[in-house]
N, C-alpha and C positions, 0 to 999 in steps of 0.2 A: 504494500500500500504506500502510495506517495504522500508525503507529509510536507506542508509548507513550514519551513524552519527559519527563524532569525537567529544568527550567531552574533552576539554583541561583544565586541572586542576583537580587533583585527591584528593582534600580535601573532607570534609564532604558533602558540597552541590553539588559539581561536581559529586561525587559518587552517591548521591541520585538521581540526574537527570538522570545519566547513567542507574541506576537500573530501574527507572520508564520507560524510553524510550525503554529499552530492553524488559520489560514486555509488552509494547505496540506492540511488534513484530518486532522492528527495529534491524538492525545490528549495534552495538555500540562498538567503541574503546575508552577506557579511557586512556588518557595520562597525565603524571605528570613530574615534573622536575627531580625527583630522580629516576635514572634508577633501582637501587637495590630495591626500594620500589615497582615499577611497576612489576619487575620480580618476586618478592616474591608474589605479589598480583595475578599475572597470574597463578603462580604455585598452590597457595592455593585456588583460585577461590573466593576470597573476598579481600577487601581492608585491608591490614595488619596494617594500621595506624589509619584509621578513619572508623567509622561505622563497626567495625570489626565483629559484630554479624550478619551482613547482607550478605548472600551468593549471589554471582553473578548469576543472572538468565541466562537461555539460550539466546545466542545472544550478551552477554556482555563479552568483552575481555580486560584485561589490556594490554596496548601496550607501551613499554618503548621507542620506536623509533618514534619521531615526524613525520618524513617523511612517515612512514608506517601508522600512524594514519590518516594523511591527504590524503593518496593515494586513489583516487576514491570516496572520501566522497561527499555526496550531501547536507549535512547539518552540521553546526558546532555550538557547544555550548562552549562559552568562560567562564569558571568558575575560571579564574585567578583573584586574589585579585586586588583591585583598584590600589594599589601602583606598581603593576607589569605589568599593561596593556600596558602602553606606550612603555616600553622597549621591551616587547614581540611582540606586533603587529607592531611596526615600523620596526621590522626585518622580520616579517613573513606575513604581509598583502598581499604582492605580490604573495604569494603561493595560495591564495584563488581566484578561478575563479570568473568572474563577474556573478552576479545573484544568487550565493549560499547564503542562509540565514546564518548569524552569530548572534547567540543569546547570549547577554551578561547577565551573572547572578550576577555580582558584584554590590554592592550598596555602593558607596562612592564618595568622592570628592578629587581630587588631592591636596595634601598639598603644592606641589611645585608651580604650576601655578594657583591654585584655579579653576581647570577645572572640570566640571562634567564628568561622564563616557561617555556621549554622545559626548562632545567636544573632549575628548581624542581619541575616535574611529574615529571621522571625520578627525582629524589630521593624523591618521595612514592610513586610507583608502582613504582619499580625499573626498571632498564634492560630487563629481559625483557618488561615490560608497556608500555614506552614507545611501542610501535607503536599502542596503543589511543588515544593522544592526538593530536588534530587541532587546528590553530591557525587561528582565523578572523581574517581581516584584510580590508582593502579600504576604499574611501571610503564610509562608511555612517553618517550621522547617525541616532541612535535615532528621533527624531520622524518623519523622512521614511520610514524603514523601516516604522514602525508605521502610518503613513498609507497605505502601499501604493505609495509613489513608486518609480519604476524605480531599482534598486540593483544594483551589481555587487560580488560578494564573492569572496574567495579563501580556499581551504581548503588547508592544507599539513600533511603528515604523512609518516611513514617507512614506513607499511604501505599499499600501494596499494589493497588491498581495503577497508580501513577508511576511507581518504580518499574512495573512491568511494561508500561507504555514506553518508558525510556529505554529499557533493555531491548525491546522490539525495534526501536528506531536505530540504536547503535549497533546491535549485533548483526554480523554478516560480513561477507568478504573475508578479509584477513583479521577481522576483529572478533574476539569472543568477549561478550559482556556478561559478567556475573552480577548478582544482586545481593544486597545486605539490608538488614534493618538496624544495624548498629551505626547510627549517624555519628555519634560522639567518637567512636573508635576510628571511623574512616576519616573524619575531618582532622582529628588530632594526629593520626599517623601521617597523613599527607603534609601537615604543617611542620611537625617536629623533625621529620627526616631531612628537611632542607637545612636545618641547623647542623645536624650530624654530617651532612654532605659538605658543608663549609669546613667543618673540623677536619674531615678526611682530606679535603683539598689542601688545607694548610699543611697538614703532615706530608702529603705528596709533594707539595711545593718545596718543602724543607728536605726532601729526599730521605724521609724517615723510614721508608721501606714498606713492603707489602705486609710484613708482620704487624706493623703499627696500624696499617689501614684496616686489616681484619679485626684487630683488637678494638679499634674505635667503632667499627660497625657493630660488633657484638655487644660491647658495653653501651653503645648508643641505643641499640634496640632495647636494652634493659631500662635505660632512662625514659625512652618513649613509653614503654609499658607502664612504668611507675606513675608517670603523670596521667596518662590516658585512663588507666584503671581507677585512679583516685577520683577522676571526674566522671566515672560511670561507664567506661568502655568495657566491652567483652575482651578479655586478654587474647582469645583466639583470633580476633580481628587483626591484632598486631603481628600475628605469625602468617597472615595472608597477604593478598595483593596490595592492600592499602598500607601495610606495615612493612614486613620484611621484603616483599617484592619491590616496592617503590624505593625502599631504603638502599637495597643492594644496587639497583640501577643508578640511582642518583649519586651514590658514593663512589662508583667505579667507572661510569660511562663518560667518555670524552665529550659527549654532547650536553652534559649536565652544567647548567649555568652556575648553580651553587658551588659545585666542585671547582669550576674554573675560577670563580671569585676567590675561593679559599686558596687555590694554587698560586694565584697572583700575589696574595698577601704573604703566603709562605715563601715566595721567591724574593720578598723584600719590597714589593711595591706598596705604596700608600693606598688607602681605601679609595681615594679619588682617582688615582691612576688605574686601579683595578676596575672601577666602575666605568671609566672612560673606555677601557678595552672591551667592555660588554656591548658597546655600540647601540645603546638604547634598550637592550634586553634587560628584563627585570629578574633578579635573583631574590625570590620571596624570602629566603632564609635571612637575608640582611635585616629585614624588618621584623621577622619572627623571633630572632635570637633573643632580643631584649625582652620581648613579651613572654617567652618561655622561661627566661631567667626570673622574671618577676612572679610568674605563676608558681615556679618551684619554691620561691621564698614564701609566697602567700600560703602555700599548702605544706610548708616545712618538709620539703622533699630534697633528698641529696641527688643532684643532677650535675656532677662536676664537668662533664664534657660540654653540656649546653651553657653552663655558667662561664666556663673559661672561654668558649667561643664568643659569647656576648662581650666579655671583657676585652678580648683581642679586637673585635670589631669597633668597640667604642673608644679604643686607644688606651684603656687602663693597663693592659698588658701587651708586650710584644709577643709575636708568635713563639719566639724562643723561650720567653718567660712562661708562657702558657703551657708549653710542652714540659718544661722542667717542673712546673707546679703539679701537673697531672701525674708525672712519674714519681714525684715525692710523696704522693698520698699513701697512707698506710693500706696494706692489703687486708682483706677479711674474707669471710665466706662468700663465694661467688653469687649466691642467690640473695644476699643481703642488700 
């Protein structure tokens, strides 16, 4: 069945999702904030800023006008970065009819109110409409998804029928879409793994070795589990696609923005220099690190990797000091 879809957010991941959904036979409009960017993308039949090598398939159109993007749509994907979700959806949620699925693709935590993306959407749409919101996660680099490489995704929500609609829309081709009702575990796994990826990137940039990388991933998963379960997540979720799966990909893959940011810092670049090298791409972990550090303090949780990463990013510690600090910690029972 062909569905009319609006993908809001024309960055790398929004574009990759739009390409995949158009290949599935849906009619897709891709909208972004910069009108000239969308106009040039529509003219050239490809995103002229991100994933520029991927041509738009039949059924995908870049649409510079938000109202036109939403007109008559039956399904919405929100690929707006975490820091922009509240401002955008507090203004535009009323435009979305009841019952239309809204799939969020951002993975982060608000630095202002320490809110998960789930909490932000519930504030914007209201608790009575929160069942419309579905959260996309899983190990999925934008470029590989856009190229049609085999990819496993996870969709989580509170309304089973809405989640099933989303699964039907996404599933097919080279994409297998699984479902979950553990919204808390899925959104926190997706957010925290970005912080751990920056940490492993820093270690890789310092040539700390693959032993160190494996250790950071493993203990990072422990920290992820600690905070997520304290906030109500099912621990099994963190051993699945939204937890371990996404964590391994983001901590080891060369396409990982968060790992690349960490590597630049580990190689001695300043944060400004590292961000400049990102060429406008957003590493959500940069903003999530401080939020996770604050949440760990609020809930009196020991999360040394996340705390140290936040300190390196805000300039309190150098990368070398952070590594020394982690190695100097006393050892204890592994499950503690």
